[in-house]
C-alpha positions as CSV (number, residue, x, y, z in Angstrom):
1,M,123.8,-42.2,-52.9
2,T,125.4,-42.7,-56.3
3,V,129.2,-42.6,-56.8
4,T,129.5,-41.9,-60.5
5,S,127.4,-39.7,-62.7
6,A,127.9,-41.7,-65.8
7,K,125.9,-45.0,-66.3
8,M,128.1,-48.1,-66.0
9,T,127.9,-51.3,-68.0
10,L,128.1,-54.6,-66.4
11,A,131.7,-55.0,-67.8
12,E,132.7,-51.6,-66.3
13,F,131.2,-52.6,-63.0
14,L,133.1,-55.9,-62.9
15,D,136.3,-54.0,-63.7
16,Y,135.6,-51.1,-61.2
17,D,138.1,-50.7,-58.3
18,D,138.2,-47.5,-56.3
19,G,141.0,-48.9,-54.0
20,T,138.7,-49.2,-51.0
21,D,136.9,-52.1,-49.4
22,T,133.5,-50.6,-50.1
23,L,130.9,-53.0,-51.4
24,Y,128.8,-51.7,-54.2
25,E,125.6,-52.7,-56.0
26,L,124.9,-51.6,-59.6
27,E,121.4,-50.2,-59.9
28,N,120.3,-49.6,-63.5
29,G,123.9,-48.6,-64.3
30,E,124.4,-46.5,-61.2
31,L,127.1,-47.5,-58.7
32,I,125.5,-47.6,-55.2
33,P,127.7,-48.0,-52.1
34,M,126.2,-50.5,-49.7
35,P,125.9,-49.4,-46.1
36,S,127.6,-51.4,-43.3
37,E,125.5,-54.2,-42.0
38,S,123.7,-53.8,-38.7
39,E,124.5,-56.4,-36.1
40,I,120.9,-57.7,-36.2
41,N,121.0,-58.2,-40.0
42,R,124.3,-60.0,-39.7
43,R,123.0,-62.3,-37.0
44,I,119.8,-63.1,-38.9
45,A,121.8,-64.0,-42.0
46,T,124.3,-66.1,-40.1
47,F,121.5,-67.9,-38.2
48,L,119.8,-68.8,-41.5
49,L,123.0,-70.0,-42.9
50,A,123.5,-72.3,-39.9
51,Y,119.8,-73.4,-40.0
52,F,120.0,-74.3,-43.7
53,L,123.2,-76.3,-43.0
54,Q,121.3,-78.2,-40.3
55,L,118.6,-79.0,-42.9
56,G,121.2,-80.8,-44.9
57,I,121.9,-78.3,-47.6
58,P,125.5,-78.8,-48.6
59,F,127.8,-75.9,-47.6
60,Y,128.9,-75.3,-51.2
61,R,125.2,-74.6,-52.2
62,L,125.0,-71.8,-49.6
63,S,126.5,-68.4,-50.2
64,M,126.6,-65.1,-48.4
65,K,127.3,-61.8,-50.2
66,T,127.5,-63.4,-53.7
67,E,126.6,-60.8,-56.3
68,V,123.6,-61.5,-58.6
69,A,123.2,-59.9,-62.0
70,V,119.6,-59.0,-62.6
71,S,117.6,-57.2,-65.3
72,G,116.4,-53.6,-65.0
73,S,116.2,-50.8,-67.5
74,R,119.9,-51.5,-67.5
75,V,121.7,-54.5,-66.0
76,S,121.8,-54.3,-62.2
77,V,123.9,-56.3,-59.7
78,R,122.5,-57.0,-56.3
79,V,124.3,-58.4,-53.2
80,P,121.8,-60.5,-51.2
81,D,122.4,-61.5,-47.7
82,L,122.1,-65.2,-48.4
83,L,121.6,-67.5,-51.4
84,V,120.7,-71.1,-51.8
85,L,122.2,-72.4,-55.1
86,S,121.2,-75.3,-57.3
87,E,123.8,-78.0,-58.0
88,E,124.1,-76.6,-61.6
89,L,124.7,-73.0,-60.3
90,A,127.2,-74.2,-57.7
91,T,129.1,-76.0,-60.4
92,A,129.0,-72.9,-62.7
93,L,130.5,-70.8,-59.9
94,E,133.2,-73.4,-59.0
95,G,136.7,-71.9,-59.6
96,A,135.3,-68.4,-60.5
97,S,137.6,-65.5,-59.7
98,R,134.6,-63.4,-58.5
99,S,131.5,-64.7,-56.7
100,I,128.9,-63.4,-59.1
101,V,125.9,-65.1,-60.7
102,L,125.9,-63.7,-64.3
103,M,122.9,-63.5,-66.6
104,D,123.9,-66.6,-68.6
105,M,124.0,-68.7,-65.4
106,P,121.1,-70.4,-63.8
107,P,119.4,-68.3,-61.2
108,P,119.7,-69.1,-57.5
109,L,117.0,-71.2,-56.0
110,L,116.4,-68.9,-53.0
111,V,117.5,-65.4,-52.3
112,V,117.2,-63.9,-48.8
113,E,117.4,-60.2,-48.1
114,V,117.4,-58.8,-44.5
115,V,115.9,-55.3,-44.6
116,S,118.1,-52.5,-43.4
117,P,116.7,-49.2,-42.1
118,N,115.9,-46.8,-45.0
119,Q,116.3,-49.6,-47.5
120,E,112.7,-50.9,-47.4
121,K,111.8,-49.7,-50.9
122,R,114.7,-51.4,-52.5
123,D,114.0,-54.8,-50.9
124,Y,110.2,-54.7,-51.2
125,R,109.8,-53.1,-54.6
126,Y,112.9,-52.9,-56.8
127,K,114.6,-56.2,-55.8
128,R,111.3,-58.0,-56.0
129,S,110.7,-57.1,-59.6
130,E,114.4,-57.7,-60.5
131,Y,114.5,-61.1,-58.9
132,A,111.1,-62.0,-60.6
133,A,112.5,-60.9,-64.0
134,R,115.5,-63.2,-63.2
135,G,113.2,-66.2,-62.6
136,I,114.4,-66.8,-59.0
137,A,112.1,-69.5,-57.6
138,E,111.9,-68.0,-54.1
139,Y,112.7,-64.7,-52.5
140,W,112.5,-64.0,-48.8
141,I,112.4,-60.5,-47.2
142,V,113.2,-60.8,-43.5
143,D,112.2,-57.5,-41.9
144,P,113.4,-57.2,-38.3
145,M,111.8,-53.7,-37.9
146,L,108.3,-54.9,-38.9
147,Q,108.9,-58.3,-37.3
148,K,107.8,-60.3,-40.3
149,V,109.1,-62.5,-43.1
150,T,107.6,-62.3,-46.6
151,V,108.1,-65.3,-48.9
152,F,107.7,-64.8,-52.6
153,E,107.1,-67.9,-54.7
154,W,107.7,-67.8,-58.5
155,V,104.4,-69.1,-60.0
156,E,103.7,-68.8,-63.7
157,G,105.9,-65.8,-64.3
158,L,104.9,-63.8,-61.2
159,Y,105.6,-63.8,-57.5
160,E,102.9,-65.0,-55.1
161,E,103.4,-63.5,-51.6
162,K,102.9,-65.0,-48.2
163,V,103.6,-63.0,-45.0
164,Y,104.6,-64.7,-41.7
165,A,104.8,-63.2,-38.3
166,G,105.2,-64.2,-34.6
167,E,104.8,-67.9,-34.0
168,M,103.8,-68.7,-37.6
169,A,106.0,-71.4,-39.1
170,I,107.7,-70.2,-42.3
171,V,106.7,-72.4,-45.3
172,S,109.3,-72.5,-48.1
173,P,108.2,-73.9,-51.5
174,V,111.9,-74.6,-52.3
175,L,113.0,-76.0,-49.0
176,G,109.7,-77.6,-47.8
177,N,108.1,-77.1,-44.5
178,L,110.5,-75.7,-42.0
179,E,110.4,-75.9,-38.2
180,L,111.2,-72.3,-38.1
181,T,109.0,-69.5,-36.8
182,V,109.5,-65.8,-37.5
183,E,110.0,-65.2,-33.7
184,R,112.8,-67.8,-33.5
185,L,114.4,-66.5,-36.7
186,L,114.4,-62.9,-35.5
187,Q,115.7,-63.9,-32.0
188,G,118.3,-66.2,-33.5
189,K,117.4,-69.2,-31.3
């Protein structure tokens, strides 16, 4: 569902305030209200945050709900569930008045999207091409409905895809071999 009929620029989006607490994404210039998170999606994202901290990733290089400007036919802004930032990007965001990765900043190292019901097309198709165009090294789609994790690795200008399910250990090109299975991730244990 779009909120405004006129296409917005990135500057207009950054200045937009409708007086509510509604979280929006900008999709090719259209303002899209984000649905409330389901409990399972929130738990998966929080579990991954804690897991990544246990791996030794510093807290300041992990971010939840940070906006990411990406390319489309017009600039879009996505709000992934979890990001792993490079040192350079963490430094660029330091002291920012708004947690947004702009086009002139380095891309995140890893973006995680947890699929919500009726949002599959956005995560599997649109965001995949947008994150690829942005040069994001790794993109995970965690799909609790299909009980799988798809890891996209940026290789020579395109994403190569690996799908994990059940007791398969997730392999992350950015983070290395993880001792994390899909089943454990989806159960949050």
